A tleap script that builds the chain and sets N, CA, C and O, in Angstrom:
source leaprc.protein.ff14SB
mol = sequence {
  NMET LYS GLU VAL ILE LEU PRO ASP MET GLY
  GLU GLU VAL GLU GLU ALA THR VAL SER PHE
  TRP HIE HIE GLU GLU GLY ASP LYS VAL THR
  LYS GLY GLU ASN LEU VAL GLU ILE THR THR
  GLU LYS ALA SER PHE GLN VAL GLU ALA PRO
  VAL SER GLY ILE LEU SER LYS ILE SER ALA
  GLY GLU GLY GLU VAL VAL LYS SER GLY GLN
  VAL LEU GLY ILE ILE GLU GLU CGLU
}
set mol.1.N position { -9.143 11.714 7.625 }
set mol.1.CA position { -8.312 12.062 6.171 }
set mol.1.C position { -8.490 10.924 4.759 }
set mol.1.O position { -8.150 9.756 4.942 }
set mol.2.N position { -8.900 11.244 3.723 }
set mol.2.CA position { -8.907 10.042 3.048 }
set mol.2.C position { -8.086 10.169 1.307 }
set mol.2.O position { -8.585 11.008 0.556 }
set mol.3.N position { -7.281 9.609 0.949 }
set mol.3.CA position { -7.174 10.273 -0.120 }
set mol.3.C position { -8.159 9.411 -1.394 }
set mol.3.O position { -8.974 8.498 -1.261 }
set mol.4.N position { -7.697 10.115 -2.592 }
set mol.4.CA position { -8.245 9.612 -4.140 }
set mol.4.C position { -7.416 9.258 -4.593 }
set mol.4.O position { -6.496 9.937 -4.137 }
set mol.5.N position { -6.997 8.501 -5.338 }
set mol.5.CA position { -6.181 7.745 -5.845 }
set mol.5.C position { -6.657 7.065 -6.826 }
set mol.5.O position { -7.741 6.491 -6.730 }
set mol.6.N position { -5.818 7.026 -8.057 }
set mol.6.CA position { -5.664 6.651 -9.605 }
set mol.6.C position { -6.407 5.919 -9.617 }
set mol.6.O position { -6.223 5.971 -8.401 }
set mol.7.N position { -7.319 5.036 -9.785 }
set mol.7.CA position { -7.707 3.227 -9.853 }
set mol.7.C position { -6.271 2.412 -10.967 }
set mol.7.O position { -5.898 3.339 -11.687 }
set mol.8.N position { -5.716 1.567 -11.199 }
set mol.8.CA position { -5.380 0.648 -11.442 }
set mol.8.C position { -5.994 1.145 -13.159 }
set mol.8.O position { -6.740 2.117 -13.044 }
set mol.9.N position { -5.894 0.862 -14.078 }
set mol.9.CA position { -6.214 1.049 -14.643 }
set mol.9.C position { -6.501 -0.153 -16.036 }
set mol.9.O position { -7.296 -0.215 -16.974 }
set mol.10.N position { -5.462 -0.920 -15.569 }
set mol.10.CA position { -5.400 -2.198 -16.668 }
set mol.10.C position { -3.724 -2.151 -17.343 }
set mol.10.O position { -2.871 -1.267 -17.262 }
set mol.11.N position { -3.706 -3.166 -17.853 }
set mol.11.CA position { -1.259 -3.472 -17.857 }
set mol.11.C position { -1.069 -2.549 -18.898 }
set mol.11.O position { 0.034 -2.169 -19.291 }
set mol.12.N position { -2.544 -2.067 -19.497 }
set mol.12.CA position { -1.830 -1.662 -21.041 }
set mol.12.C position { -1.594 0.091 -20.809 }
set mol.12.O position { -1.121 0.982 -21.514 }
set mol.13.N position { -2.015 0.050 -19.846 }
set mol.13.CA position { -2.926 2.146 -19.866 }
set mol.13.C position { -1.375 2.106 -18.390 }
set mol.13.O position { -1.318 1.139 -17.631 }
set mol.14.N position { -0.751 2.811 -18.323 }
set mol.14.CA position { 0.346 2.977 -17.810 }
set mol.14.C position { -0.115 4.753 -17.024 }
set mol.14.O position { -0.137 4.801 -15.794 }
set mol.15.N position { -0.337 5.637 -17.568 }
set mol.15.CA position { -0.527 6.968 -17.273 }
set mol.15.C position { -1.823 7.654 -17.796 }
set mol.15.O position { -2.384 7.207 -18.797 }
set mol.16.N position { -2.224 8.563 -17.235 }
set mol.16.CA position { -3.092 9.154 -17.712 }
set mol.16.C position { -2.942 10.534 -17.520 }
set mol.16.O position { -1.997 10.998 -16.883 }
set mol.17.N position { -4.172 11.489 -18.241 }
set mol.17.CA position { -3.640 13.186 -17.655 }
set mol.17.C position { -5.000 13.889 -17.114 }
set mol.17.O position { -5.965 13.660 -17.844 }
set mol.18.N position { -5.188 14.453 -16.326 }
set mol.18.CA position { -6.011 14.740 -15.691 }
set mol.18.C position { -7.043 15.651 -16.388 }
set mol.18.O position { -6.572 16.766 -16.615 }
set mol.19.N position { -8.148 15.509 -16.736 }
set mol.19.CA position { -8.808 16.652 -17.253 }
set mol.19.C position { -9.390 17.140 -16.702 }
set mol.19.O position { -9.047 18.163 -17.295 }
set mol.20.N position { -10.294 17.606 -15.785 }
set mol.20.CA position { -10.946 18.757 -14.961 }
set mol.20.C position { -11.742 17.941 -13.975 }
set mol.20.O position { -12.338 16.867 -14.046 }
set mol.21.N position { -11.521 18.915 -12.944 }
set mol.21.CA position { -11.514 19.288 -11.664 }
set mol.21.C position { -13.283 19.156 -11.756 }
set mol.21.O position { -13.852 19.672 -12.718 }
set mol.22.N position { -14.095 18.418 -10.665 }
set mol.22.CA position { -15.592 19.045 -10.957 }
set mol.22.C position { -16.111 19.881 -9.734 }
set mol.22.O position { -17.239 20.359 -9.616 }
set mol.23.N position { -14.842 19.982 -8.656 }
set mol.23.CA position { -14.404 20.995 -8.195 }
set mol.23.C position { -13.592 21.402 -7.535 }
set mol.23.O position { -12.608 20.707 -7.788 }
set mol.24.N position { -13.345 22.094 -6.830 }
set mol.24.CA position { -12.309 23.394 -6.383 }
set mol.24.C position { -11.751 22.795 -4.523 }
set mol.24.O position { -12.514 22.487 -3.607 }
set mol.25.N position { -10.671 22.804 -4.510 }
set mol.25.CA position { -10.038 22.519 -2.846 }
set mol.25.C position { -11.226 23.448 -1.844 }
set mol.25.O position { -11.660 24.377 -2.526 }
set mol.26.N position { -11.760 23.429 -0.619 }
set mol.26.CA position { -12.264 23.301 -0.006 }
set mol.26.C position { -13.978 23.267 -0.198 }
set mol.26.O position { -14.778 23.879 0.510 }
set mol.27.N position { -14.255 22.508 -1.186 }
set mol.27.CA position { -15.418 21.939 -2.076 }
set mol.27.C position { -16.161 20.966 -1.010 }
set mol.27.O position { -15.287 20.198 -0.609 }
set mol.28.N position { -17.205 20.709 -0.475 }
set mol.28.CA position { -18.514 19.723 0.232 }
set mol.28.C position { -18.002 18.605 -0.971 }
set mol.28.O position { -17.482 18.882 -2.051 }
set mol.29.N position { -18.255 17.547 -0.538 }
set mol.29.CA position { -18.636 16.308 -1.969 }
set mol.29.C position { -18.971 15.139 -0.980 }
set mol.29.O position { -18.807 15.020 0.234 }
set mol.30.N position { -19.456 14.386 -1.864 }
set mol.30.CA position { -20.865 13.624 -1.693 }
set mol.30.C position { -20.066 12.414 -1.965 }
set mol.30.O position { -19.163 12.419 -2.802 }
set mol.31.N position { -20.471 11.108 -1.087 }
set mol.31.CA position { -19.636 9.441 -1.848 }
set mol.31.C position { -19.782 9.330 -2.761 }
set mol.31.O position { -20.720 10.120 -2.875 }
set mol.32.N position { -19.567 8.780 -4.146 }
set mol.32.CA position { -20.302 8.568 -5.311 }
set mol.32.C position { -20.525 9.475 -6.549 }
set mol.32.O position { -21.077 9.177 -7.608 }
set mol.33.N position { -19.870 10.863 -6.102 }
set mol.33.CA position { -20.341 11.492 -7.075 }
set mol.33.C position { -19.236 11.746 -7.978 }
set mol.33.O position { -18.140 11.559 -7.450 }
set mol.34.N position { -19.210 12.105 -9.143 }
set mol.34.CA position { -18.104 12.203 -10.274 }
set mol.34.C position { -16.902 13.363 -9.425 }
set mol.34.O position { -17.319 14.518 -9.343 }
set mol.35.N position { -16.103 13.211 -9.084 }
set mol.35.CA position { -14.698 14.101 -8.627 }
set mol.35.C position { -13.754 14.436 -9.391 }
set mol.35.O position { -13.448 15.434 -8.739 }
set mol.36.N position { -13.084 14.441 -10.169 }
set mol.36.CA position { -12.374 14.046 -11.742 }
set mol.36.C position { -11.952 13.149 -12.606 }
set mol.36.O position { -11.795 11.936 -12.469 }
set mol.37.N position { -11.708 14.145 -13.899 }
set mol.37.CA position { -11.505 12.817 -15.173 }
set mol.37.C position { -11.092 13.045 -15.416 }
set mol.37.O position { -10.893 14.254 -15.295 }
set mol.38.N position { -10.303 12.260 -16.141 }
set mol.38.CA position { -9.142 11.169 -16.505 }
set mol.38.C position { -9.586 10.577 -18.291 }
set mol.38.O position { -10.562 10.116 -18.883 }
set mol.39.N position { -7.789 11.060 -18.651 }
set mol.39.CA position { -8.742 10.974 -19.366 }
set mol.39.C position { -7.227 10.191 -19.994 }
set mol.39.O position { -6.070 10.554 -19.781 }
set mol.40.N position { -7.807 8.784 -20.982 }
set mol.40.CA position { -6.231 8.246 -21.211 }
set mol.40.C position { -6.150 8.171 -22.946 }
set mol.40.O position { -6.496 9.201 -23.523 }
set mol.41.N position { -5.756 7.127 -23.708 }
set mol.41.CA position { -5.394 7.019 -25.200 }
set mol.41.C position { -6.504 6.871 -25.686 }
set mol.41.O position { -6.987 7.672 -26.487 }
set mol.42.N position { -7.160 5.688 -25.226 }
set mol.42.CA position { -8.032 6.000 -25.485 }
set mol.42.C position { -9.794 5.775 -24.619 }
set mol.42.O position { -10.705 5.025 -24.969 }
set mol.43.N position { -9.742 6.753 -23.424 }
set mol.43.CA position { -11.092 7.157 -23.775 }
set mol.43.C position { -10.791 7.652 -22.455 }
set mol.43.O position { -9.704 7.550 -21.886 }
set mol.44.N position { -11.850 8.202 -22.007 }
set mol.44.CA position { -12.279 9.865 -20.566 }
set mol.44.C position { -12.914 8.733 -19.418 }
set mol.44.O position { -14.137 8.865 -19.376 }
set mol.45.N position { -12.621 8.099 -18.864 }
set mol.45.CA position { -13.888 8.003 -17.623 }
set mol.45.C position { -13.274 9.365 -16.048 }
set mol.45.O position { -12.390 10.210 -15.913 }
set mol.46.N position { -14.158 8.930 -15.397 }
set mol.46.CA position { -14.582 9.471 -13.835 }
set mol.46.C position { -13.861 9.172 -12.523 }
set mol.46.O position { -13.942 7.982 -12.219 }
set mol.47.N position { -13.284 9.812 -11.798 }
set mol.47.CA position { -13.081 8.652 -10.301 }
set mol.47.C position { -13.879 9.964 -9.310 }
set mol.47.O position { -13.781 11.185 -9.189 }
set mol.48.N position { -14.381 9.272 -8.954 }
set mol.48.CA position { -15.947 9.133 -7.534 }
set mol.48.C position { -15.175 9.619 -6.331 }
set mol.48.O position { -14.023 9.184 -6.331 }
set mol.49.N position { -15.399 10.200 -5.565 }
set mol.49.CA position { -15.597 10.685 -4.636 }
set mol.49.C position { -15.420 9.601 -3.213 }
set mol.49.O position { -16.388 9.556 -2.455 }
set mol.50.N position { -13.987 8.612 -2.823 }
set mol.50.CA position { -14.938 7.425 -2.736 }
set mol.50.C position { -15.186 7.793 -0.593 }
set mol.50.O position { -14.725 7.105 0.318 }
set mol.51.N position { -15.631 8.455 -0.533 }
set mol.51.CA position { -15.879 9.186 0.974 }
set mol.51.C position { -16.206 10.397 0.682 }
set mol.51.O position { -15.486 10.984 -0.126 }
set mol.52.N position { -17.531 11.191 1.333 }
set mol.52.CA position { -18.110 12.311 1.625 }
set mol.52.C position { -17.494 13.646 2.561 }
set mol.52.O position { -17.765 13.479 3.751 }
set mol.53.N position { -16.903 14.637 2.353 }
set mol.53.CA position { -16.252 15.001 3.705 }
set mol.53.C position { -16.205 16.586 2.591 }
set mol.53.O position { -17.101 16.841 1.786 }
set mol.54.N position { -15.130 17.353 2.780 }
set mol.54.CA position { -14.282 18.685 2.059 }
set mol.54.C position { -12.783 18.471 1.205 }
set mol.54.O position { -11.641 18.392 1.658 }
set mol.55.N position { -13.231 18.418 -0.077 }
set mol.55.CA position { -11.683 18.633 -1.329 }
set mol.55.C position { -11.249 19.852 -0.339 }
set mol.55.O position { -11.707 20.994 -0.372 }
set mol.56.N position { -9.915 19.168 0.858 }
set mol.56.CA position { -8.835 19.374 0.941 }
set mol.56.C position { -7.684 20.231 0.075 }
set mol.56.O position { -7.298 21.400 0.070 }
set mol.57.N position { -7.380 19.125 -0.584 }
set mol.57.CA position { -6.064 19.304 -1.410 }
set mol.57.C position { -6.070 18.744 -2.781 }
set mol.57.O position { -6.140 17.515 -2.787 }
set mol.58.N position { -6.026 19.205 -3.726 }
set mol.58.CA position { -5.597 18.684 -5.330 }
set mol.58.C position { -4.730 18.293 -5.635 }
set mol.58.O position { -4.264 18.871 -6.617 }
set mol.59.N position { -4.187 17.521 -5.278 }
set mol.59.CA position { -2.742 16.848 -6.011 }
set mol.59.C position { -2.251 17.247 -6.784 }
set mol.59.O position { -1.245 17.950 -6.688 }
set mol.60.N position { -3.097 16.757 -8.327 }
set mol.60.CA position { -3.055 16.581 -9.340 }
set mol.60.C position { -2.986 17.622 -10.054 }
set mol.60.O position { -1.765 17.690 -9.916 }
set mol.61.N position { -3.226 18.541 -10.731 }
set mol.61.CA position { -4.111 19.521 -10.913 }
set mol.61.C position { -3.811 19.213 -12.769 }
set mol.61.O position { -2.975 18.565 -13.399 }
set mol.62.N position { -5.588 20.502 -13.319 }
set mol.62.CA position { -5.611 19.867 -14.124 }
set mol.62.C position { -4.528 20.055 -15.652 }
set mol.62.O position { -3.840 21.060 -15.830 }
set mol.63.N position { -4.572 19.037 -16.498 }
set mol.63.CA position { -3.408 19.233 -17.282 }
set mol.63.C position { -1.829 18.025 -16.870 }
set mol.63.O position { -1.069 17.632 -17.755 }
set mol.64.N position { -1.706 17.722 -15.645 }
set mol.64.CA position { -0.805 16.724 -15.067 }
set mol.64.C position { -0.979 15.414 -16.116 }
set mol.64.O position { -1.949 15.287 -16.864 }
set mol.65.N position { 0.601 14.084 -15.993 }
set mol.65.CA position { -0.075 13.350 -16.082 }
set mol.65.C position { 0.223 12.471 -14.897 }
set mol.65.O position { 1.163 12.661 -14.124 }
set mol.66.N position { -0.652 11.496 -14.816 }
set mol.66.CA position { -0.195 10.626 -13.892 }
set mol.66.C position { -0.718 9.463 -13.912 }
set mol.66.O position { -1.612 9.242 -14.729 }
set mol.67.N position { -0.231 8.324 -12.907 }
set mol.67.CA position { -0.137 7.259 -12.527 }
set mol.67.C position { -0.741 6.344 -11.680 }
set mol.67.O position { -1.125 6.453 -10.516 }
set mol.68.N position { -0.764 5.130 -12.716 }
set mol.68.CA position { -2.041 4.231 -11.461 }
set mol.68.C position { -1.752 4.557 -10.212 }
set mol.68.O position { -0.676 5.143 -10.092 }
set mol.69.N position { -2.406 4.357 -9.159 }
set mol.69.CA position { -1.841 4.500 -7.726 }
set mol.69.C position { -1.647 5.815 -7.251 }
set mol.69.O position { -1.344 5.971 -6.068 }
set mol.70.N position { -1.817 7.064 -8.226 }
set mol.70.CA position { -1.041 8.002 -7.484 }
set mol.70.C position { -2.185 9.249 -6.939 }
set mol.70.O position { -3.172 9.625 -7.572 }
set mol.71.N position { -1.795 9.677 -5.783 }
set mol.71.CA position { -3.002 10.464 -5.253 }
set mol.71.C position { -3.159 12.207 -6.592 }
set mol.71.O position { -2.530 13.034 -7.253 }
set mol.72.N position { -4.358 11.778 -6.217 }
set mol.72.CA position { -4.725 12.770 -6.659 }
set mol.72.C position { -5.112 14.397 -6.456 }
set mol.72.O position { -5.017 15.533 -6.920 }
set mol.73.N position { -5.647 13.521 -5.335 }
set mol.73.CA position { -6.163 14.453 -3.974 }
set mol.73.C position { -6.563 14.134 -2.525 }
set mol.73.O position { -6.291 12.997 -2.138 }
set mol.74.N position { -7.072 14.837 -1.805 }
set mol.74.CA position { -7.776 14.095 -0.372 }
set mol.74.C position { -8.795 14.864 0.239 }
set mol.74.O position { -8.812 16.093 0.306 }
set mol.75.N position { -9.560 14.159 0.636 }
set mol.75.CA position { -11.065 14.581 0.967 }
set mol.75.C position { -10.424 14.229 2.938 }
set mol.75.O position { -9.822 13.226 3.323 }
set mol.76.N position { -10.848 15.446 3.780 }
set mol.76.CA position { -10.683 15.502 5.396 }
set mol.76.C position { -12.554 14.972 5.324 }
set mol.76.O position { -13.313 15.689 4.672 }
set mol.77.N position { -12.969 14.037 5.854 }
set mol.77.CA position { -14.310 13.086 5.827 }
set mol.77.C position { -15.343 14.069 7.644 }
set mol.77.O position { -14.911 14.119 8.796 }
set mol.78.N position { -16.413 14.524 7.198 }
set mol.78.CA position { -16.985 15.263 8.268 }
set mol.78.C position { -17.428 14.175 9.305 }
set mol.78.O position { -17.968 14.510 10.359 }
savepdb mol mol.pdb
quit
């Protein structure tokens, strides 16, 4: 099991919004592929899958406000 965590976005950015998940729970994902799009006041960026496996849980849904270090989802490694 590997947690997908929102990385540190810098000192000036404390929170962001989950814009779009590229996969749904139960989907197979590959390490390094775009998993979820995050939007801040200044920019949008992609969080990549840290490992290959099955996206077993989405902890932060589209439209939710999240903070650096927060768990976005969980991947069960194959």
